[in-house]
ChimeraX commands (.cxc) that place a marker at each C-alpha (Angstrom):
marker #1 position 71.10,-125.87,-63.07 radius 0.5
marker #1 position 72.07,-122.56,-64.60 radius 0.5
marker #1 position 75.51,-121.28,-63.67 radius 0.5
marker #1 position 76.51,-117.69,-64.33 radius 0.5
marker #1 position 80.19,-116.94,-64.69 radius 0.5
marker #1 position 81.73,-113.59,-63.82 radius 0.5
marker #1 position 85.15,-112.68,-65.11 radius 0.5
marker #1 position 87.13,-111.61,-62.07 radius 0.5
marker #1 position 90.59,-112.29,-63.43 radius 0.5
marker #1 position 92.59,-110.00,-65.64 radius 0.5
marker #1 position 95.46,-112.46,-65.53 radius 0.5
marker #1 position 95.90,-114.60,-68.62 radius 0.5
marker #1 position 97.88,-117.80,-68.09 radius 0.5
marker #1 position 100.18,-119.03,-70.84 radius 0.5
marker #1 position 102.78,-121.74,-70.40 radius 0.5
marker #1 position 105.10,-123.33,-72.92 radius 0.5
marker #1 position 106.60,-126.67,-71.99 radius 0.5
marker #1 position 106.20,-130.42,-71.72 radius 0.5
marker #1 position 102.81,-131.68,-70.52 radius 0.5
marker #1 position 101.15,-134.94,-69.52 radius 0.5
marker #1 position 97.38,-135.41,-69.82 radius 0.5
marker #1 position 94.56,-137.95,-70.01 radius 0.5
marker #1 position 92.28,-138.04,-73.04 radius 0.5
marker #1 position 88.67,-137.61,-71.91 radius 0.5
marker #1 position 86.95,-137.31,-75.30 radius 0.5
marker #1 position 88.01,-137.73,-78.91 radius 0.5
marker #1 position 85.75,-137.12,-81.90 radius 0.5
marker #1 position 87.95,-137.69,-84.90 radius 0.5
marker #1 position 85.32,-136.78,-87.51 radius 0.5
marker #1 position 84.75,-133.34,-85.97 radius 0.5
marker #1 position 88.38,-132.88,-84.95 radius 0.5
marker #1 position 87.59,-132.40,-81.25 radius 0.5
marker #1 position 89.86,-133.62,-78.46 radius 0.5
marker #1 position 89.34,-132.93,-74.74 radius 0.5
marker #1 position 92.15,-133.57,-72.26 radius 0.5
marker #1 position 91.84,-133.84,-68.46 radius 0.5
marker #1 position 94.39,-133.24,-65.69 radius 0.5
marker #1 position 96.88,-131.40,-67.87 radius 0.5
marker #1 position 100.08,-131.17,-65.85 radius 0.5
marker #1 position 103.42,-129.61,-66.51 radius 0.5
marker #1 position 105.83,-132.55,-66.65 radius 0.5
marker #1 position 109.33,-131.42,-65.84 radius 0.5
marker #1 position 112.03,-133.26,-63.91 radius 0.5
marker #1 position 109.67,-135.99,-62.69 radius 0.5
marker #1 position 107.22,-133.58,-61.06 radius 0.5
marker #1 position 103.63,-133.41,-62.26 radius 0.5
marker #1 position 101.97,-130.16,-61.25 radius 0.5
marker #1 position 98.42,-129.90,-62.59 radius 0.5
marker #1 position 97.96,-126.57,-64.32 radius 0.5
marker #1 position 94.58,-127.12,-65.98 radius 0.5
marker #1 position 91.66,-129.43,-65.18 radius 0.5
marker #1 position 90.38,-129.54,-68.75 radius 0.5
marker #1 position 91.86,-128.48,-72.08 radius 0.5
marker #1 position 89.81,-128.49,-75.28 radius 0.5
marker #1 position 91.27,-128.76,-78.78 radius 0.5
marker #1 position 89.29,-128.04,-81.93 radius 0.5
marker #1 position 90.07,-128.66,-85.62 radius 0.5
marker #1 position 92.60,-131.36,-84.73 radius 0.5
marker #1 position 94.49,-132.31,-87.87 radius 0.5
marker #1 position 97.70,-133.90,-86.62 radius 0.5
marker #1 position 97.72,-137.59,-87.45 radius 0.5
marker #1 position 98.84,-138.79,-84.00 radius 0.5
marker #1 position 96.08,-136.81,-82.28 radius 0.5
marker #1 position 93.44,-138.40,-84.49 radius 0.5
marker #1 position 94.52,-141.85,-83.28 radius 0.5
marker #1 position 93.88,-141.06,-79.61 radius 0.5
marker #1 position 91.04,-142.63,-77.65 radius 0.5
marker #1 position 89.45,-141.87,-74.27 radius 0.5
marker #1 position 91.64,-142.93,-71.30 radius 0.5
marker #1 position 94.86,-142.68,-73.35 radius 0.5
marker #1 position 97.66,-140.89,-71.54 radius 0.5
marker #1 position 99.82,-138.58,-73.62 radius 0.5
marker #1 position 102.94,-136.50,-73.16 radius 0.5
marker #1 position 103.41,-133.55,-75.51 radius 0.5
marker #1 position 105.22,-130.27,-75.98 radius 0.5
marker #1 position 103.22,-127.16,-76.68 radius 0.5
marker #1 position 101.75,-123.94,-75.43 radius 0.5
marker #1 position 98.74,-124.09,-73.11 radius 0.5
marker #1 position 96.89,-120.91,-72.28 radius 0.5
marker #1 position 93.71,-120.00,-70.46 radius 0.5
marker #1 position 91.86,-117.72,-68.10 radius 0.5
marker #1 position 89.94,-118.11,-64.85 radius 0.5
marker #1 position 86.28,-117.31,-64.15 radius 0.5
marker #1 position 84.34,-117.18,-60.89 radius 0.5
marker #1 position 81.16,-119.24,-60.40 radius 0.5
marker #1 position 78.86,-117.36,-58.04 radius 0.5
marker #1 position 76.62,-120.42,-57.64 radius 0.5
marker #1 position 79.48,-122.74,-56.66 radius 0.5
marker #1 position 81.41,-119.96,-54.90 radius 0.5
marker #1 position 84.65,-121.07,-56.52 radius 0.5
marker #1 position 86.94,-120.38,-59.44 radius 0.5
marker #1 position 86.47,-122.36,-62.64 radius 0.5
marker #1 position 89.09,-122.82,-65.34 radius 0.5
marker #1 position 88.53,-122.31,-69.04 radius 0.5
marker #1 position 91.57,-123.41,-71.00 radius 0.5
marker #1 position 92.42,-124.00,-74.62 radius 0.5
marker #1 position 95.54,-124.94,-76.50 radius 0.5
marker #1 position 96.73,-121.67,-77.95 radius 0.5
marker #1 position 97.68,-123.13,-81.31 radius 0.5
marker #1 position 97.60,-126.61,-82.76 radius 0.5
marker #1 position 100.80,-125.72,-84.56 radius 0.5
marker #1 position 102.49,-125.43,-81.17 radius 0.5
marker #1 position 101.79,-129.07,-80.27 radius 0.5
marker #1 position 104.68,-131.39,-81.07 radius 0.5
marker #1 position 106.42,-134.54,-79.89 radius 0.5
marker #1 position 103.18,-136.32,-78.90 radius 0.5
marker #1 position 103.82,-139.66,-77.17 radius 0.5
marker #1 position 101.09,-142.10,-76.09 radius 0.5
marker #1 position 102.03,-143.58,-72.71 radius 0.5
marker #1 position 100.81,-146.93,-71.45 radius 0.5
marker #1 position 99.62,-147.26,-67.89 radius 0.5
marker #1 position 97.54,-145.10,-65.62 radius 0.5
marker #1 position 98.06,-141.49,-64.65 radius 0.5
marker #1 position 96.23,-140.17,-61.60 radius 0.5
marker #1 position 96.68,-136.43,-61.95 radius 0.5
marker link #1:1,2 radius 0.2
marker link #1:2,3 radius 0.2
marker link #1:3,4 radius 0.2
marker link #1:4,5 radius 0.2
marker link #1:5,6 radius 0.2
marker link #1:6,7 radius 0.2
marker link #1:7,8 radius 0.2
marker link #1:8,9 radius 0.2
marker link #1:9,10 radius 0.2
marker link #1:10,11 radius 0.2
marker link #1:11,12 radius 0.2
marker link #1:12,13 radius 0.2
marker link #1:13,14 radius 0.2
marker link #1:14,15 radius 0.2
marker link #1:15,16 radius 0.2
marker link #1:16,17 radius 0.2
marker link #1:17,18 radius 0.2
marker link #1:18,19 radius 0.2
marker link #1:19,20 radius 0.2
marker link #1:20,21 radius 0.2
marker link #1:21,22 radius 0.2
marker link #1:22,23 radius 0.2
marker link #1:23,24 radius 0.2
marker link #1:24,25 radius 0.2
marker link #1:25,26 radius 0.2
marker link #1:26,27 radius 0.2
marker link #1:27,28 radius 0.2
marker link #1:28,29 radius 0.2
marker link #1:29,30 radius 0.2
marker link #1:30,31 radius 0.2
marker link #1:31,32 radius 0.2
marker link #1:32,33 radius 0.2
marker link #1:33,34 radius 0.2
marker link #1:34,35 radius 0.2
marker link #1:35,36 radius 0.2
marker link #1:36,37 radius 0.2
marker link #1:37,38 radius 0.2
marker link #1:38,39 radius 0.2
marker link #1:39,40 radius 0.2
marker link #1:40,41 radius 0.2
marker link #1:41,42 radius 0.2
marker link #1:42,43 radius 0.2
marker link #1:43,44 radius 0.2
marker link #1:44,45 radius 0.2
marker link #1:45,46 radius 0.2
marker link #1:46,47 radius 0.2
marker link #1:47,48 radius 0.2
marker link #1:48,49 radius 0.2
marker link #1:49,50 radius 0.2
marker link #1:50,51 radius 0.2
marker link #1:51,52 radius 0.2
marker link #1:52,53 radius 0.2
marker link #1:53,54 radius 0.2
marker link #1:54,55 radius 0.2
marker link #1:55,56 radius 0.2
marker link #1:56,57 radius 0.2
marker link #1:57,58 radius 0.2
marker link #1:58,59 radius 0.2
marker link #1:59,60 radius 0.2
marker link #1:60,61 radius 0.2
marker link #1:61,62 radius 0.2
marker link #1:62,63 radius 0.2
marker link #1:63,64 radius 0.2
marker link #1:64,65 radius 0.2
marker link #1:65,66 radius 0.2
marker link #1:66,67 radius 0.2
marker link #1:67,68 radius 0.2
marker link #1:68,69 radius 0.2
marker link #1:69,70 radius 0.2
marker link #1:70,71 radius 0.2
marker link #1:71,72 radius 0.2
marker link #1:72,73 radius 0.2
marker link #1:73,74 radius 0.2
marker link #1:74,75 radius 0.2
marker link #1:75,76 radius 0.2
marker link #1:76,77 radius 0.2
marker link #1:77,78 radius 0.2
marker link #1:78,79 radius 0.2
marker link #1:79,80 radius 0.2
marker link #1:80,81 radius 0.2
marker link #1:81,82 radius 0.2
marker link #1:82,83 radius 0.2
marker link #1:83,84 radius 0.2
marker link #1:84,85 radius 0.2
marker link #1:85,86 radius 0.2
marker link #1:86,87 radius 0.2
marker link #1:87,88 radius 0.2
marker link #1:88,89 radius 0.2
marker link #1:89,90 radius 0.2
marker link #1:90,91 radius 0.2
marker link #1:91,92 radius 0.2
marker link #1:92,93 radius 0.2
marker link #1:93,94 radius 0.2
marker link #1:94,95 radius 0.2
marker link #1:95,96 radius 0.2
marker link #1:96,97 radius 0.2
marker link #1:97,98 radius 0.2
marker link #1:98,99 radius 0.2
marker link #1:99,100 radius 0.2
marker link #1:100,101 radius 0.2
marker link #1:101,102 radius 0.2
marker link #1:102,103 radius 0.2
marker link #1:103,104 radius 0.2
marker link #1:104,105 radius 0.2
marker link #1:105,106 radius 0.2
marker link #1:106,107 radius 0.2
marker link #1:107,108 radius 0.2
marker link #1:108,109 radius 0.2
marker link #1:109,110 radius 0.2
marker link #1:110,111 radius 0.2
marker link #1:111,112 radius 0.2
marker link #1:112,113 radius 0.2
marker link #1:113,114 radius 0.2
marker link #1:114,115 radius 0.2
view
């Protein structure tokens, strides 16, 4: 299945704050970490901003200790843009952490988070 993406958004989303997310994939040797259901976590409300966030060249010690299904809370800047999938007739998100230097105060939370 080949999906073609067309950029229909000139809006670039960037948000600085406190986030909660679930670790989907962690490859410590390559420094890759993929987070799912990234939500802005302020005042007890969890509003999902991004479905998937990818981090590359992860060097922070706490991030290297994460495993799939871990739930984390962190402060940082998340940014991304939106693309339109003609095949699926819907918008798709493409997000990345703007800077690994902007990630701080990472806490691993026990329990289950259903974003």
